[in-house]
C-alpha positions as YAML, in Angstrom:
chain: A
units: angstrom
residues:
- id: 1
  name: MET
  ca: [-27.03, 19.05, -6.35]
- id: 2
  name: ASP
  ca: [-29.87, 17.53, -4.36]
- id: 3
  name: ASN
  ca: [-29.18, 17.66, -0.50]
- id: 4
  name: ASP
  ca: [-31.61, 14.90, 0.17]
- id: 5
  name: LEU
  ca: [-29.50, 12.19, -1.08]
- id: 6
  name: LYS
  ca: [-28.30, 9.90, 1.77]
- id: 7
  name: VAL
  ca: [-25.26, 8.71, -0.49]
- id: 8
  name: LYS
  ca: [-21.64, 9.98, 0.29]
- id: 9
  name: ILE
  ca: [-19.22, 10.25, -2.42]
- id: 10
  name: TYR
  ca: [-15.33, 9.94, -1.55]
- id: 11
  name: ALA
  ca: [-12.94, 10.50, -4.14]
- id: 12
  name: ASP
  ca: [-10.00, 8.01, -4.56]
- id: 13
  name: GLY
  ca: [-6.62, 9.35, -5.73]
- id: 14
  name: ALA
  ca: [-3.58, 11.21, -4.98]
- id: 15
  name: VAL
  ca: [-3.15, 14.20, -7.47]
- id: 16
  name: LEU
  ca: [-3.58, 17.14, -5.05]
- id: 17
  name: ASP
  ca: [-4.91, 19.47, -7.71]
- id: 18
  name: ASP
  ca: [-7.71, 16.97, -8.54]
- id: 19
  name: MET
  ca: [-8.50, 16.41, -4.90]
- id: 20
  name: LEU
  ca: [-8.46, 20.21, -4.33]
- id: 21
  name: SER
  ca: [-10.86, 20.67, -7.52]
- id: 22
  name: ALA
  ca: [-13.05, 18.16, -6.04]
- id: 23
  name: TYR
  ca: [-13.09, 19.86, -2.74]
- id: 24
  name: ARG
  ca: [-13.76, 23.38, -3.78]
- id: 25
  name: ALA
  ca: [-16.87, 21.95, -6.07]
- id: 26
  name: GLY
  ca: [-18.40, 20.57, -3.02]
- id: 27
  name: PHE
  ca: [-19.53, 17.30, -4.26]
- id: 28
  name: VAL
  ca: [-17.59, 14.92, -2.43]
- id: 29
  name: SER
  ca: [-17.78, 13.83, 1.30]
- id: 30
  name: GLY
  ca: [-14.21, 12.93, 1.74]
- id: 31
  name: PHE
  ca: [-10.99, 11.46, 0.23]
- id: 32
  name: THR
  ca: [-9.32, 7.98, 0.35]
- id: 33
  name: THR
  ca: [-5.87, 7.21, -1.11]
- id: 34
  name: ASN
  ca: [-3.39, 4.32, -0.96]
- id: 35
  name: PRO
  ca: [0.61, 3.67, -1.69]
- id: 36
  name: SER
  ca: [-0.30, 2.38, -5.43]
- id: 37
  name: LEU
  ca: [-2.34, 5.62, -6.26]
- id: 38
  name: MET
  ca: [0.51, 7.84, -4.32]
- id: 39
  name: LYS
  ca: [3.30, 6.38, -6.45]
- id: 40
  name: LYS
  ca: [1.24, 6.68, -9.85]
- id: 41
  name: ALA
  ca: [0.81, 10.31, -8.84]
- id: 42
  name: GLY
  ca: [4.64, 10.73, -8.58]
- id: 43
  name: VAL
  ca: [4.33, 11.16, -4.78]
- id: 44
  name: GLN
  ca: [7.77, 10.37, -3.19]
- id: 45
  name: ASP
  ca: [7.26, 11.64, 0.28]
- id: 46
  name: TYR
  ca: [4.05, 10.00, 1.49]
- id: 47
  name: VAL
  ca: [4.27, 11.73, 5.04]
- id: 48
  name: ALA
  ca: [4.65, 15.26, 3.56]
- id: 49
  name: PHE
  ca: [1.89, 14.63, 0.99]
- id: 50
  name: ALA
  ca: [-0.44, 13.59, 3.87]
- id: 51
  name: LYS
  ca: [0.43, 16.75, 5.93]
- id: 52
  name: GLU
  ca: [0.05, 18.97, 2.85]
- id: 53
  name: VAL
  ca: [-3.56, 17.35, 2.24]
- id: 54
  name: VAL
  ca: [-4.63, 17.66, 5.78]
- id: 55
  name: GLU
  ca: [-3.60, 21.34, 5.84]
- id: 56
  name: LYS
  ca: [-5.40, 22.22, 2.39]
- id: 57
  name: ILE
  ca: [-8.45, 19.91, 3.28]
- id: 58
  name: PRO
  ca: [-9.02, 20.42, 7.03]
- id: 59
  name: ASP
  ca: [-12.97, 19.68, 7.24]
- id: 60
  name: LEU
  ca: [-13.62, 16.52, 5.37]
- id: 61
  name: PRO
  ca: [-12.83, 12.92, 6.36]
- id: 62
  name: LEU
  ca: [-9.25, 11.59, 4.90]
- id: 63
  name: SER
  ca: [-8.19, 8.27, 4.46]
- id: 64
  name: PHE
  ca: [-4.46, 7.28, 3.91]
- id: 65
  name: GLU
  ca: [-3.68, 3.68, 3.61]
- id: 66
  name: VAL
  ca: [-0.18, 2.97, 4.94]
- id: 67
  name: PHE
  ca: [2.16, -0.02, 4.25]
- id: 68
  name: ALA
  ca: [5.36, -1.35, 5.93]
- id: 69
  name: ASP
  ca: [8.82, -1.71, 4.42]
...
């Protein structure tokens, strides 16, 4: 990959295996997700999911949209 590019790529999703594959491949600058994507991916405990992602991807920016009941 050309490291001279000024473009940063952020992956948007909530399937942890997909996120980890992109992380290991090294082509993304960070990750974003939101409640709709987490629901679609079957995430039932948003806090536990966020903690697991932070633990497994400790060195890239992460964005978790939140909502209120």
